[in-house]
N, C-alpha and C positions, 0 to 999 in steps of 0.2 A: 699351465693350459698357454693351449697358442693361440694367435690372436687369429691366426684364418679360422676359429672354431668360434673365437666369440664375432665376426665380423657377420660369419654363416647365422651365427644365433639372433644379431641384430639386422638383420637381416630378414631373418624369417618372418619374427615379427611385424618388422614393419610394415611385410608384404601382408602379412595377415588384414594388419591396421588400415593401408590403403583397397585391400579386396571389401572391405567391412564399410568403410565411408563411401569408395564407386557405387557400393547397391545402391547403400541411402541415400546417397542424391545423386542416381541415376535412372534409378528406377520409382516407378508410380508407388506409393504407401511404402518409400522407403523405409521408415522408421518403423512404421507396424513390423514390417518382412524384421528388423532388424529385435522387437520386441519378440517377436515370435519365434526369432531365433534364441535369443536367451530361453524363452518358457519351454520348448519341445525341442531343441539341436536342429534344426530343417532347416539348410541352409542353400543357398543358391552354389554350384560346382565349384565358383570361384573359388568363393571361403572356403568350401572343405576341404580344397589344396591347395587354399593358402595353408589350413590346420593339421594340416599332413604334415607342409614342409614343416613347419613350425613343435608338430616331434619329432617330424626326425630327426631335424638341428639340438633339440634338446636331450634327444638318446645320443649322441653322439659326444653331445656336451657331459654328459654325464657321464658316460665310458671313460671319459678322458681324466675328469676327476677324480674316477671310484681306483683308474691303474696306479698314480702311487701309493694308496693306500694296499692293493694289492701285491705287492712290490715289495710296501716295509714289513707287511705281514709272512712276507717269503722267507 
């Protein structure tokens, strides 16, 4: 596993946390917005972008984890 992908995964997680905190702390009714996001999946564009980046980082991370297993099968 490459450290760059671990770093990318960590940064994506931190980015999502920061986006949610920013939304809660800086916007009116921030806590209600966060609860609505948890219940309905509706989120601000910043949170949606951060979620997409995390999904991409997880995809790349899992691809690299499965590569050695595929090589062992070959």
